[in-house]
C-alpha positions as CSV (number, residue, x, y, z in Angstrom):
1,M,-25.1,95.7,-45.6
2,K,-27.6,92.6,-46.2
3,N,-24.6,90.9,-47.7
4,I,-22.6,91.4,-44.5
5,L,-25.5,90.0,-42.2
6,Y,-25.3,86.8,-44.2
7,I,-21.7,86.2,-43.9
8,I,-22.1,86.7,-40.1
9,L,-24.7,83.9,-40.1
10,I,-22.7,81.4,-42.2
11,S,-19.7,82.4,-39.8
12,I,-21.9,81.5,-36.6
13,F,-23.6,78.7,-38.4
14,S,-20.2,76.8,-39.3
15,L,-18.8,77.5,-35.9
16,T,-21.9,75.8,-34.1
17,V,-21.5,72.6,-36.1
18,F,-17.9,72.3,-35.5
19,S,-18.3,72.4,-31.8
20,C,-21.2,70.0,-31.9
21,S,-18.9,67.7,-34.2
22,S,-16.4,67.8,-31.7
23,S,-18.6,67.4,-28.7
24,D,-19.8,64.2,-30.4
25,D,-16.4,62.9,-31.3
26,A,-15.3,63.7,-27.5
27,A,-18.4,61.6,-26.0
28,T,-17.7,58.8,-28.5
29,T,-14.0,58.5,-27.4
30,S,-14.7,58.5,-23.9
31,T,-17.6,55.9,-23.8
32,T,-16.4,52.1,-23.4
33,D,-19.0,49.3,-24.2
34,T,-18.2,46.9,-21.6
35,T,-20.5,44.2,-20.8
36,T,-20.3,41.4,-18.4
37,T,-22.2,38.1,-18.2
38,D,-21.8,34.8,-16.3
39,N,-17.9,34.2,-16.7
40,T,-17.3,35.7,-19.9
41,T,-16.0,39.6,-20.0
42,T,-16.0,41.3,-23.3
43,D,-13.4,44.6,-23.3
44,D,-12.3,46.2,-26.1
45,N,-13.5,43.6,-28.7
46,S,-11.6,41.0,-26.4
47,T,-12.9,37.7,-24.6
48,S,-11.6,35.9,-21.4
49,T,-13.1,32.9,-19.8
50,T,-12.9,31.6,-16.5
51,D,-12.6,27.9,-16.0
52,T,-14.9,26.5,-13.1
53,T,-15.2,23.0,-14.6
54,A,-14.2,20.4,-12.2
55,P,-11.9,17.6,-13.5
56,T,-12.5,14.2,-13.5
57,V,-10.9,10.6,-13.8
58,T,-10.8,9.4,-17.4
59,S,-9.2,6.0,-17.0
60,V,-7.1,3.7,-14.1
61,S,-4.9,1.4,-16.0
62,T,-1.7,-0.7,-15.4
63,T,1.2,-1.1,-18.1
64,A,0.0,-4.2,-19.5
65,D,-3.8,-2.1,-19.8
66,N,-4.6,-5.8,-19.0
67,Q,-6.7,-5.6,-15.8
68,S,-7.1,-9.3,-14.9
69,S,-3.9,-10.8,-15.2
70,V,-1.4,-7.8,-14.2
71,A,2.3,-8.5,-13.6
72,I,3.2,-7.8,-10.2
73,T,6.1,-5.4,-11.8
74,D,3.5,-3.3,-13.5
75,N,3.0,0.4,-13.1
76,I,-0.6,2.4,-12.5
77,T,-1.7,4.9,-14.9
78,V,-4.4,7.5,-13.9
79,I,-5.6,9.6,-16.6
80,F,-7.5,12.9,-16.1
81,S,-9.7,15.0,-18.2
82,E,-7.8,18.2,-18.1
83,A,-4.6,19.1,-17.3
84,M,-3.8,19.0,-13.5
85,D,-1.8,21.1,-10.9
86,T,1.2,18.6,-10.1
87,N,1.3,20.0,-6.6
88,Y,-2.0,18.4,-5.9
89,V,-1.5,14.9,-7.2
90,T,0.5,13.0,-4.8
91,T,0.8,9.7,-3.4
92,S,2.6,7.9,-0.2
93,T,6.1,7.2,-0.8
94,S,7.5,6.9,2.5
95,D,5.7,4.0,4.1
96,T,2.4,2.0,3.5
97,N,-0.2,4.5,5.2
98,C,-2.7,6.0,2.6
99,A,-1.7,9.4,2.1
100,G,-1.7,11.6,-0.7
101,T,-4.3,12.0,-3.3
102,I,-3.9,8.9,-5.3
103,R,-3.8,5.8,-3.4
104,V,-3.9,2.0,-4.3
105,S,-4.7,-0.5,-2.3
106,S,-5.8,-4.5,-1.7
107,D,-7.2,-4.3,1.7
108,N,-10.0,-1.5,1.4
109,F,-7.6,1.0,2.1
110,S,-6.5,0.1,5.4
111,S,-2.9,0.4,4.1
112,C,-2.0,1.6,0.7
113,V,1.1,0.3,-1.7
114,R,4.1,2.2,-1.0
115,M,5.3,4.0,-4.1
116,S,9.0,4.9,-5.0
117,T,8.4,8.2,-6.2
118,E,5.6,11.0,-6.4
119,P,3.4,10.3,-9.7
120,A,5.1,11.0,-12.7
121,S,3.4,13.3,-15.2
122,S,2.9,13.4,-18.9
123,N,0.4,14.2,-21.6
124,S,0.6,17.7,-20.7
125,N,-0.3,17.0,-17.0
126,K,-3.2,14.9,-17.8
127,T,-1.5,11.4,-17.3
128,F,0.3,10.3,-14.1
129,T,1.9,7.2,-13.4
130,L,2.7,5.4,-10.3
131,D,5.6,3.2,-9.8
132,P,5.1,0.7,-6.8
133,Y,8.1,0.9,-4.2
134,D,7.9,-3.0,-3.8
135,N,6.7,-5.7,-6.6
136,L,2.9,-6.1,-6.0
137,T,1.3,-9.4,-4.5
138,G,0.6,-12.3,-6.8
139,G,-2.8,-13.2,-7.4
140,T,-4.3,-10.1,-5.2
141,T,-6.9,-7.5,-6.6
142,Y,-5.8,-3.6,-5.8
143,L,-8.4,-0.8,-6.0
144,T,-7.4,2.7,-6.8
145,R,-8.6,5.8,-5.0
146,V,-8.4,9.4,-6.0
147,T,-9.4,12.0,-3.5
148,T,-11.0,15.6,-4.2
149,G,-7.7,16.9,-2.9
150,V,-6.8,16.9,-6.6
151,K,-7.2,20.2,-8.8
152,D,-6.8,21.1,-12.1
153,T,-4.3,24.1,-13.5
154,A,-7.2,26.5,-12.9
155,G,-7.4,25.2,-9.1
156,N,-11.1,23.7,-9.4
157,A,-11.1,20.2,-7.2
158,M,-12.9,17.1,-8.4
159,S,-16.4,17.3,-7.3
160,S,-16.6,13.7,-5.8
161,Q,-14.1,11.2,-4.7
162,Y,-13.2,8.6,-7.5
163,D,-13.2,4.9,-6.5
164,N,-12.5,2.4,-9.2
165,S,-14.5,-0.4,-7.9
166,T,-13.6,-3.3,-9.9
167,G,-9.9,-2.6,-9.6
168,F,-7.0,-5.0,-11.2
169,T,-5.8,-8.3,-10.4
170,T,-2.0,-9.6,-10.1
171,S,-1.2,-12.8,-12.0
172,E,-0.6,-15.8,-9.1
173,I,3.0,-16.7,-9.1
174,N,3.7,-19.9,-10.1
175,C,6.1,-22.0,-7.6
176,S,5.3,-25.7,-9.0
177,N,9.3,-26.0,-9.0
178,G,10.2,-24.4,-6.0
179,C,10.9,-20.9,-4.8
180,F,13.8,-19.2,-3.2
181,I,13.4,-16.5,-0.5
182,S,16.0,-14.5,0.8
183,L,15.9,-11.7,3.7
184,G,18.2,-9.2,5.3
185,A,18.6,-6.0,6.8
186,S,15.9,-3.7,7.1
187,G,13.3,-6.6,7.2
188,N,14.1,-7.0,3.2
189,I,12.8,-9.8,1.6
190,V,13.7,-10.9,-2.1
191,R,12.1,-13.8,-4.1
192,S,13.0,-15.7,-7.2
193,T,10.9,-17.8,-9.4
194,D,12.9,-18.5,-12.1
195,N,15.5,-21.0,-10.1
196,G,17.5,-18.4,-8.8
197,S,18.4,-16.3,-11.8
198,S,16.6,-13.3,-10.7
199,F,15.0,-11.7,-7.5
200,Y,12.5,-9.5,-6.7
201,N,11.3,-7.7,-3.7
202,V,8.6,-8.6,-1.6
203,T,6.6,-6.6,1.1
204,S,7.7,-7.0,4.3
205,P,6.0,-6.5,7.7
206,T,9.0,-5.2,9.3
207,Y,11.8,-2.8,9.3
208,N,14.1,-5.0,11.4
209,K,16.9,-7.0,10.4
210,L,16.2,-10.4,9.3
211,N,18.7,-13.1,9.7
212,A,17.6,-16.5,8.6
213,V,14.6,-18.3,6.6
214,T,13.7,-21.8,6.3
215,F,10.8,-23.8,4.8
216,G,8.5,-26.5,6.2
217,N,4.6,-27.5,5.8
218,N,4.4,-25.4,2.8
219,T,5.1,-21.9,5.2
220,F,8.1,-19.7,5.0
221,V,9.7,-18.6,8.5
222,G,12.3,-15.9,9.1
223,V,13.7,-15.0,12.0
224,G,15.8,-11.6,13.4
225,A,16.4,-8.8,15.7
226,S,14.7,-8.2,18.8
227,G,12.9,-11.8,18.5
228,N,11.0,-10.6,15.3
229,I,9.5,-13.7,13.5
230,V,7.9,-13.7,9.9
231,R,6.2,-16.0,8.3
232,S,4.5,-16.4,4.7
233,T,1.8,-19.2,3.8
234,D,1.3,-18.1,0.1
235,N,4.6,-19.3,-1.2
236,G,6.4,-16.3,-0.3
237,S,4.2,-13.8,-1.7
238,S,3.4,-12.0,1.2
239,F,4.6,-12.1,4.6
240,N,2.9,-11.4,8.4
241,N,4.5,-10.9,11.8
242,A,4.3,-14.2,14.5
243,T,3.9,-13.8,18.0
244,S,7.4,-14.0,19.4
245,P,8.1,-15.0,23.0
246,T,11.5,-13.5,23.4
247,G,13.3,-10.2,22.7
248,N,16.6,-11.6,22.0
249,N,17.7,-11.4,18.4
250,L,17.4,-14.4,16.7
251,L,20.0,-16.0,14.3
252,G,19.1,-19.1,12.9
253,V,15.8,-21.3,12.2
254,T,15.0,-24.6,11.0
255,F,12.1,-27.2,10.4
256,G,12.0,-30.9,11.2
257,N,9.0,-33.2,12.5
258,N,6.4,-30.6,12.1
259,T,8.4,-28.4,14.2
260,F,10.0,-25.0,13.5
261,V,13.1,-24.2,15.9
262,S,14.9,-20.9,16.1
263,V,18.2,-20.0,18.0
264,G,19.8,-16.8,19.1
265,Y,21.6,-14.6,21.8
266,N,22.2,-15.6,25.2
267,G,21.6,-19.4,24.1
268,N,17.6,-18.4,23.5
269,I,15.8,-21.5,21.9
270,V,12.3,-20.8,20.7
271,R,10.0,-23.5,18.9
272,S,6.8,-23.7,17.3
273,T,4.5,-26.5,16.6
274,N,1.6,-24.9,14.8
275,D,3.4,-24.1,11.4
276,G,5.4,-20.7,12.9
277,A,1.8,-18.8,14.0
278,S,2.9,-19.0,17.7
279,W,6.1,-19.9,20.0
280,D,7.4,-20.7,23.2
281,N,10.7,-20.7,24.8
282,V,12.5,-23.9,25.2
283,T,14.9,-24.7,28.0
284,S,18.3,-24.4,26.8
285,S,21.5,-25.8,27.9
286,T,23.9,-22.8,27.1
287,A,23.9,-18.8,27.7
288,Y,26.4,-18.6,24.7
289,W,24.8,-17.3,21.5
290,L,23.8,-19.9,18.9
291,G,24.4,-18.7,15.5
292,G,22.7,-21.7,13.6
293,V,20.7,-24.6,13.8
294,T,19.4,-27.9,11.6
295,F,17.7,-31.1,11.8
296,A,18.1,-34.5,10.5
297,N,17.6,-37.9,11.7
298,N,15.0,-36.9,14.1
299,T,17.6,-34.7,16.0
300,F,17.8,-30.7,16.1
301,V,21.9,-29.4,16.4
302,G,22.5,-25.8,17.1
303,V,25.9,-24.3,17.1
304,G,27.6,-21.1,18.2
305,L,30.1,-19.2,20.5
306,L,33.3,-21.1,21.3
307,G,32.3,-23.8,19.6
308,N,29.4,-24.4,21.7
309,I,26.8,-27.2,20.2
310,V,23.5,-28.6,21.5
311,R,21.1,-31.0,20.2
312,S,17.8,-32.2,20.7
313,T,16.3,-35.5,20.3
314,D,13.0,-35.0,21.5
315,N,11.6,-33.2,18.7
316,G,13.2,-29.6,20.1
317,S,11.5,-29.9,23.6
318,S,14.9,-29.6,25.7
319,F,18.7,-29.3,24.2
320,D,21.9,-30.9,25.8
321,N,25.6,-29.9,25.1
322,A,27.3,-32.0,22.6
323,T,31.0,-32.8,22.5
324,N,33.3,-30.6,20.4
325,S,36.9,-30.1,20.8
326,N,37.2,-27.0,18.7
327,A,36.7,-23.7,20.6
328,N,36.0,-21.1,17.4
329,N,33.0,-19.5,16.8
330,L,30.4,-21.8,15.0
331,N,27.9,-19.7,12.4
332,G,26.1,-22.5,10.8
333,V,25.6,-25.8,10.5
334,T,23.8,-28.4,7.7
335,F,23.3,-32.2,7.4
336,G,23.8,-34.4,4.6
337,N,24.7,-38.3,4.0
338,N,24.4,-39.0,7.8
339,T,26.7,-36.2,8.4
340,F,26.4,-33.0,10.3
341,V,29.0,-30.0,9.2
342,G,29.5,-26.7,11.1
343,V,31.5,-23.8,9.8
344,G,32.7,-20.7,11.4
345,Y,35.4,-18.5,12.4
346,N,39.0,-18.6,10.8
347,G,38.1,-21.1,8.2
348,N,37.2,-23.9,10.9
349,I,35.1,-26.7,9.5
350,V,33.7,-29.5,11.9
351,R,31.7,-32.5,11.2
352,S,29.9,-35.3,13.3
353,T,28.9,-38.9,11.9
354,D,27.0,-40.1,15.0
355,N,24.0,-37.8,14.9
356,G,25.9,-34.7,16.4
357,S,27.1,-36.1,19.5
358,T,30.7,-35.7,18.9
359,W,32.6,-33.8,16.5
360,D,35.8,-33.6,14.9
361,N,37.8,-31.2,12.8
362,A,37.7,-31.4,9.0
363,T,40.2,-30.0,6.4
364,S,39.6,-26.4,5.4
365,P,41.1,-24.6,2.7
366,T,40.9,-21.0,4.3
367,A,41.5,-19.0,7.2
368,E,38.7,-16.6,6.4
369,Y,35.7,-16.5,8.3
370,L,33.0,-19.1,7.0
371,L,29.5,-17.6,7.9
372,G,26.9,-20.5,6.1
373,V,26.9,-23.9,5.0
374,T,24.5,-26.0,2.8
375,F,24.1,-29.5,1.3
376,G,23.1,-30.7,-2.1
377,N,23.6,-33.5,-4.4
378,N,26.3,-35.0,-2.6
379,T,28.1,-32.2,-2.2
380,F,28.6,-29.5,1.1
381,V,29.1,-25.9,0.0
382,G,30.1,-23.2,2.7
383,V,30.2,-19.7,2.2
384,G,32.1,-16.6,4.0
385,V,33.9,-13.4,4.1
386,S,35.4,-12.0,0.9
387,G,33.2,-13.9,-1.4
388,N,34.7,-17.4,0.0
389,I,33.4,-20.3,-1.5
390,V,34.4,-24.0,-0.5
391,R,33.2,-27.2,-1.2
392,S,33.5,-30.7,-0.2
393,T,32.4,-34.0,-2.4
394,D,34.1,-36.5,0.3
395,N,31.6,-36.2,2.8
396,G,33.0,-33.3,4.2
397,S,36.2,-35.1,5.4
398,S,38.1,-32.1,3.1
399,F,37.2,-28.8,1.5
400,D,38.2,-27.3,-1.6
401,N,38.3,-23.2,-2.7
402,V,36.1,-22.3,-5.5
403,T,36.5,-19.5,-7.9
404,S,33.6,-16.9,-6.7
405,P,32.2,-14.1,-9.0
406,T,32.5,-11.8,-6.0
407,A,34.6,-10.3,-3.2
408,N,31.8,-9.2,-1.1
409,A,30.9,-11.2,1.8
410,I,28.3,-14.1,1.4
411,Y,26.3,-14.8,4.5
412,G,24.0,-17.7,3.9
413,V,23.5,-20.4,1.1
414,T,21.0,-23.1,0.3
415,F,20.4,-25.6,-2.4
416,G,17.3,-26.5,-4.5
417,N,16.0,-27.7,-7.9
418,N,19.8,-28.8,-8.6
419,T,20.9,-25.2,-7.8
420,F,23.1,-23.5,-5.1
421,V,22.1,-20.1,-4.3
422,G,24.2,-17.7,-1.7
423,V,23.4,-14.3,-0.6
424,G,25.5,-11.6,1.0
425,V,26.8,-7.8,1.0
426,S,25.2,-5.3,-0.9
427,G,22.0,-7.4,-2.3
428,N,25.1,-9.7,-4.1
429,I,23.3,-13.0,-5.2
430,V,25.7,-15.9,-6.5
431,R,24.3,-18.5,-8.2
432,S,26.0,-22.3,-9.4
433,T,24.2,-25.1,-11.7
434,D,27.1,-27.6,-11.8
435,N,27.1,-28.6,-8.3
436,G,28.9,-25.8,-7.0
437,S,31.8,-26.0,-9.1
438,T,31.5,-22.7,-10.6
439,W,28.9,-19.6,-9.9
440,D,27.8,-16.4,-11.4
441,N,25.7,-13.2,-10.2
442,A,22.3,-13.5,-10.2
443,T,20.1,-10.6,-10.8
444,S,19.3,-8.5,-7.4
445,S,16.6,-6.2,-6.7
446,T,18.2,-4.6,-3.6
447,P,21.3,-3.1,-2.6
448,N,20.6,-4.5,0.9
449,L,22.4,-7.0,2.9
450,L,21.2,-10.4,2.3
451,T,21.9,-12.9,5.4
452,G,19.8,-15.9,5.0
453,V,18.1,-17.8,2.0
454,T,16.2,-21.0,1.8
455,F,14.1,-23.0,-0.9
456,S,10.6,-24.5,-0.7
457,E,10.3,-28.0,-1.8
């Protein structure tokens, strides 16, 4: 009996131990040790950290990493301390307004450098490169600003705006041997400092078409649509708008006797005696459009519609009609060796050896429209549609065709540094260094129409 009681007690004790063990296991299984402190969460032995660190700008540099003598073609690079969200790293690509989160400016952010595209990212989105739409201006200091609008990949914005206080300075452009300047559609302006071998873009103050350009008194002056007049006093590095007295399209411009004279639609003639800063209307002797103008022998001569020719011997104050028996439209005029030469429609060429008073026809080798003419090294050179180039070495009495490297229309031509340069459709630029006998294409920086070209002596 006593043995039976022991067995029962042992059985009850075993059940009790088993039950307690199961309860402990269940309690252990249903318990999760979770601790949260600051931004670190521990769960089942795993750890995750939320990034709340604000990004910073590590450096701003140029392509050559030379902040004191930067090429005008250089790009600008901004490096951040961590990976950035590319959606928040932006810049201005449509105009010179200071937009976007990265800005580059030479006038304390009154305006900003227009970029060709949004910043290009590299180095795991830590490095961003900006490519200016146009070349930078020579001899100019630029500052870079990064706003608090930028964010890293965790969504953290910069705690304060970044301003590069010292910036970088571009190299001075050397025009000691002269510069070529050309302009055209959409206000496009291009410049060459290597004798016309290659051209690069210059920032323009207008989107209006510019038709002609000249140089005088260390000043470039360009004229164009709606009476627009632009000028540069820094060797063509930058241009500003000048005050114009007309809304008529201006087609030609020249310089002489410290006076700029421009001609255009409806016989409009304007002049400036303060280096192109301001202009006044001049009494014109015609209501026909005038397409070109030049100066020599104290005489301004303009040519235009239906062979109309006007001249001024009082420094451009007033103009009178000259005698011309040819009724073809004339687009351009130049002077050399005491001879004025004009060119125009149907290959027409006229010349005057009495200071522009009377004009006669010259022998032309083409029936193509001629759009521009210039003189250099005892040679007259005319250019026109279909890439046509003609030249004369007998003082403009007769002209011969020259082989052209392009079929594009050539609108303007000039001479400087023993080099002829012509410009035209699709940004095409041609040049000759053998007195206009042979021509080659030059490197152009624009696909836009170029209509006028000049050289700074």
